[in-house]
N, C-alpha and C positions, 0 to 999 in steps of 0.2 A: 559128462564124465568120459575120461579118456578109456578106449578099450583096444583090443588087439588090431582092427582095422586102422585106428588113428595112430597107434605105434608104428604099423606097416607103412602108413604114409609119410610119417616123420622120417622113419629109417631111409626108405627110398629116396625121398627128396634130398635129405641129408648127403647121401653117397652120390647122388647125381650132381648136386651143387659142388660138392667138395671135388669131385673128379673134374669137373669142367673148369673149376677155378685153378686146380693143380696143373691141368693140361695149359691153360693160358699162361700160368706163371713160370713153368719149365719147359724145356724142349723134351718131349716125349716121343717115343718111336711112332705113335700113332696120332693122326690128326684129331683135333678136339670133336669135330662133329661126328668121326667114326667111334670115338671113345664114349660120347654120349649116348649114341645109338646101342653100343654093347652093354653099357651100364643099364639102360632102360630095358633092353631085351632080357637081361640077366634077371632084373627084379620082377618083370612081368611073369617069368617062369617061377621064381621063388616066392613071390608075395601077392601075386595075382588073385590066388584063391582066398586070401585073407581080405584084401580091400578093393580088389579090382585094379590096383596098381595105377592110379591116376598120377600122382607124384608132380602135379601140375595144375595151378588154380585155373588155368584157362581150359584144361580138360574137363575139370569138375564143373566149372560154370557151363560149358557146352553141353555136358551130359545132363545137367540140371534142366536146361531149356528143352531136352528131349525126354523129360521125365524118366531118366534112367538112375536118378538118385534123388533122394529126399532132401528138402531144403535144409533140415537140421543137421542132416548128415554130411551134406555139402559144406555147411558152415564149419564143421568140426574137421572136415577134411582140409579145408583151405587153412584154418588155424595150425593144424598138425603140419602142413606143407611149409607154411611161414616159419614155424618154429624151427623145422628141419634146415631151411635154408639160412636161418640166423645162427644155428649152431654151426653150419658150414663156414659161415662169415666170422665167427668168433676163432675158429680154429685157424682160418686163413690170416687173421690179424695177429695172432699170437705165434704161429708157428711157421708161417710162410712170409719171410720178410720181403721177398721180390714180387709179391703179388701185384700185378698191375690191372686194375680195373679197366674195363672196356669203356670208352669214351662214346656216349651216345648222344647225337644231335636230336633235338626235337623237331623234327622235320616230317612233312608228310610221305616223303620217300621213304623215311625209316619206319613209319607206321605202316605204309603199304607192305613193305617188305615183311614185316611181322605178321600182317594180315594173312598175306598170301602163304606164307611158310606154315603157319600155325593151322590154317584151313586144310592144307595137304596132310598135315600131321594128324589132325583130329578126323578127317575123313577115314584115314587108315584105322584110327583107334575105333571108330563106329563099327567097321566090318568085324572086328574082334568082339565088341560089346553086343552086337546084335547075333553073335554066333554064326555069322556067314562064313568065317575063316575057322577050320578045324583047330581045336584048342593046342594041339601040338605044334601049330605054326603061329600062335599068338605073339609070342616074343620076337619072332623075325619080322612079322607083319608090321608090328608096333615099331619096332627098332629102325626097321627100313623106311617106314612112314616119317619118323622123326629125322633120319638121316637125309631123306629127299627133301622134306620140308626146310631142313637148315640149308641145303644147297640152294633152292630157290631163293629162300629169304637173303641169304648172304649176298646176294647181287644187289640189294638195296639196302640192307641193315646188318646189323651184327648177327642176325640170325639166331637168337637166343629162344624164341619160341615158348618161354616158361617164365611167368612173373616171379615165381619163387626163386628160380636160379638167377634172375635179374638182380634180385636183392644181394646176392652174393658177389657177382661180377660186375655190376654196373647197372645201377637203376635208372632208368628213364621213363617218365610218366607216358610219353607218346607210345613207347615200345610196349608197355604194359596194356594200355588201351588197345593197340594194335593186336596184341596177342590174345585178349579177351574176345574181341570182335572176330578174329580169325577163327578161335575155337568154337565160337557160336556158328559162324558161316559153315565151317567144315562139317560139324555134326548135323546141322539142319539140312545141308546140301546132299549129305549121305542119305538122310531120312527121306528127303524127297525124291531121289533117284532110285534108290535101291528099297 
């Protein structure tokens, strides 16, 4: 059964995926990575207390491996995130006629980019989840972790770092596998070091 946390995950993922798609489709005053980081930071502050503000299956799976979320909750979060991304995709298909999906090649280089970027991102997420970062800085730390991860990943891949967002803007199985592996690596690396 869906409850507030699942609705929060749906809404946050929907806005994030839609914002990224709009940014790719149109020339906006902000670069897409910066816009994504700002959206995520905002929703960490506004919905973080409801669901933890994952908005990303790679984050949820990474936190599952660290026992920071129960498996039943993780499955419901991922379902809500996918539904949010699919809702964004429907909006894009009907209302944004010039949406250009990102082309993803299924190469090891693309996967490596997503692994590195997502690991950097989830490393920062773990600092907030484990409360090593003051709550007032949670949105800033997570937003900047995403931005830094995207910058590193974009040297080798599209720098999506989120399987749900990938559903909206350009799905590549290699990217998604890389994102999930990166999510696990970042969480486990933080756990081992900190």
